[in-house]
C-alpha positions in Angstrom: 0.0 0.0 0.0 2.8 2.4 0.7 4.0 1.9 -2.9 0.6 3.0 -4.2 0.8 6.2 -2.2 4.4 7.0 -3.3 4.4 5.9 -7.0 2.2 7.8 -9.4 0.5 5.5 -11.9 -2.9 6.1 -13.6 -4.1 2.6 -12.8 -4.2 3.1 -9.0 -4.1 6.9 -8.6 -7.9 7.3 -8.8 -8.5 4.8 -6.0 -5.6 6.0 -3.8 -6.6 9.6 -4.3 -10.2 9.0 -3.2 -9.1 7.7 0.2 -8.5 10.3 2.8 -5.1 10.2 4.4 -6.6 9.5 7.8 -7.7 6.0 6.6 -4.4 4.8 5.3 -3.1 3.5 8.6 -6.2 1.2 8.8 -5.6 -0.4 5.4 -4.5 -3.8 6.3 -6.0 -6.0 3.6 -4.5 -6.8 0.3 -6.5 -8.7 -2.3 -5.6 -9.8 -5.7 -7.6 -10.0 -8.9 -6.3 -13.5 -9.6 -7.9 -14.6 -6.3 -10.8 -12.2 -6.2 -13.4 -14.8 -5.1 -11.4 -16.2 -2.2 -9.9 -12.8 -1.2 -13.4 -11.2 -1.2 -14.7 -14.1 1.0 -11.7 -13.7 3.4 -12.3 -10.0 3.7 -16.0 -10.2 4.2 -15.6 -13.0 6.8 -13.3 -10.7 8.8 -16.0 -8.0 9.1 -18.7 -8.6 11.7 -21.8 -6.7 12.8 -21.5 -5.1 16.2 -25.2 -5.8 16.7 -25.7 -9.4 15.6 -22.1 -10.7 15.3 -22.9 -12.0 11.8 -20.1 -11.7 9.3 -20.5 -9.5 6.2 -19.9 -12.7 4.2 -22.9 -14.4 5.7 -25.1 -11.3 5.6 -24.2 -10.0 2.1 -21.6 -12.1 0.3 -22.5 -15.8 0.5 -25.5 -15.6 -1.7 -27.8 -13.2 -3.5 -25.6 -12.4 -6.5 -25.4 -13.4 -10.1 -28.1 -13.8 -12.7 -30.4 -15.8 -10.5 -29.3 -14.4 -7.2 -27.9 -17.7 -6.0 -24.2 -17.2 -6.3 -21.6 -15.7 -3.9 -20.3 -12.2 -4.4 -17.4 -12.2 -6.9 -17.5 -15.9 -7.3 -18.1 -15.7 -11.1 -17.0 -12.9 -13.4 -19.9 -12.1 -15.6 -18.7 -8.6 -16.6 -17.4 -8.2 -20.2 -13.7 -7.4 -20.1 -10.9 -7.1 -22.5 -8.3 -9.8 -22.1 -4.5 -9.9 -22.1 -4.0 -8.6 -18.5 -0.5 -9.9 -18.4 0.4 -8.0 -21.6 -1.1 -4.8 -20.1 0.8 -5.3 -16.9 4.0 -5.4 -18.9 2.9 -2.3 -20.8 2.2 -0.2 -17.7 4.9 -1.6 -15.4 7.4 1.2 -14.8 10.8 1.5 -13.1 8.9 3.5 -10.4 7.2 0.3 -9.3 10.5 -1.5 -8.8 11.6 0.7 -5.9 
């Protein structure tokens, strides 16, 4: 996360810029697009209601998503996307990200 704050890159600048500085010390979760389903589940299982004790996974993530509302959040990518993510990574990887 510190690299995202220090190294300017148009792919993460909008997200990083939208987070107020006061919240950065609380950013402790790193998820990856390659594991988005399992990382999303792990994140939502770590968040619990102060009232019911129920996890955000059980309340909102486990089911209710997808075409029929029967799949878990982020378990299936139904959004149309362009491919070649590895090629794009190489295209946008800069020496700034190496430090």
